[in-house]
C-alpha positions as CSV (number, residue, x, y, z in Angstrom):
1,M,0.6,-6.5,6.8
2,R,-1.6,-9.7,7.4
3,K,-3.4,-10.9,10.4
4,G,-3.9,-7.6,12.1
5,T,-0.4,-6.2,11.9
6,H,-0.4,-2.5,12.4
7,Y,2.9,-0.5,11.8
8,K,1.5,3.0,12.9
9,N,4.3,5.5,12.6
10,C,7.1,3.0,11.9
11,L,6.4,2.7,8.2
12,T,7.6,5.1,5.5
13,V,5.5,4.9,2.3
14,G,6.9,6.4,-1.0
15,A,5.6,6.4,-4.6
16,S,6.7,7.2,-8.0
17,S,5.3,6.5,-11.5
18,A,7.5,3.2,-11.3
19,G,5.7,1.8,-8.1
20,L,5.4,1.7,-4.3
21,Y,8.0,1.9,-1.9
22,L,7.8,0.7,1.7
23,S,10.4,1.0,4.3
24,I,10.3,0.4,8.2
25,L,12.4,2.3,10.9
26,W,15.9,1.2,11.0
27,P,15.8,-0.8,14.2
28,F,13.3,-3.3,12.6
29,R,14.9,-3.4,9.1
30,I,17.0,-6.6,10.1
31,S,14.1,-8.7,9.7
32,H,12.1,-6.4,7.3
33,P,14.0,-5.1,4.4
34,D,12.9,-2.2,2.2
35,L,10.2,-3.2,-0.4
36,F,9.5,-1.9,-3.8
37,I,6.3,-3.1,-5.8
38,P,5.6,-2.0,-9.3
39,W,2.2,-0.6,-10.1
40,T,1.4,-3.7,-12.6
41,E,1.7,-5.8,-9.2
42,I,-0.9,-3.9,-7.5
43,T,-4.6,-3.7,-7.5
44,I,-6.8,-1.2,-5.8
45,S,-10.3,-1.4,-4.1
46,R,-12.4,0.6,-1.7
47,T,-13.4,-1.0,1.5
48,K,-14.8,-0.3,5.1
49,I,-13.3,-1.3,8.3
50,L,-16.0,-0.8,10.9
51,F,-17.4,2.7,10.0
52,W,-14.4,4.0,8.3
53,S,-13.8,4.1,4.6
54,M,-10.4,2.8,3.5
55,V,-8.3,1.9,0.4
56,R,-7.0,-1.6,0.0
57,L,-4.0,-2.1,-2.2
58,Q,-3.5,-5.8,-2.9
59,L,0.4,-6.0,-3.4
60,G,1.4,-9.1,-5.6
61,R,-0.7,-11.3,-7.9
62,E,-0.2,-15.1,-6.9
63,N,-0.4,-14.3,-3.2
64,P,-1.6,-10.9,-2.7
65,I,-1.0,-9.2,0.5
66,P,-3.6,-6.5,1.5
67,F,-2.2,-3.1,2.6
68,T,-5.1,-1.0,3.9
69,I,-4.7,2.7,4.1
70,R,-6.7,5.7,4.8
71,P,-8.1,7.6,1.8
72,N,-6.0,10.6,2.4
73,L,-2.7,8.7,2.2
74,A,-4.2,6.8,-0.9
75,E,-4.7,10.2,-2.6
76,K,-1.1,11.4,-1.9
77,I,0.2,8.0,-3.3
78,R,-2.1,8.5,-6.4
79,Q,-0.7,11.9,-7.1
80,A,2.9,10.6,-6.9
81,A,2.0,7.7,-9.1
82,G,0.3,9.9,-11.8
83,T,-0.9,8.0,-14.7
84,S,0.6,4.8,-13.4
85,W,-1.9,4.5,-10.6
86,P,-3.9,1.3,-11.1
87,K,-7.6,1.3,-12.2
88,E,-9.8,0.6,-9.1
89,S,-11.3,-2.9,-9.0
90,L,-15.0,-3.3,-8.7
91,R,-15.6,-5.7,-5.9
């Protein structure tokens, strides 16, 4: 998710009130195991990439990994997270 990595249609994103779940298609799982991040380890902010509005999830606290998604996916994740969804940071 760093340095311009794009997963396109290879990534499954799931969410619950406990956290965010990421899984990559099975041929790539050898080097990328499934990942679960609790909401307490995620911060949310809005950003723009060129002309498009995006939502950036910073995964982790010490060495945060940026995970940038479209607002429509962010809304679906927010609904699944319910009241556990982190407050948006003002940057």
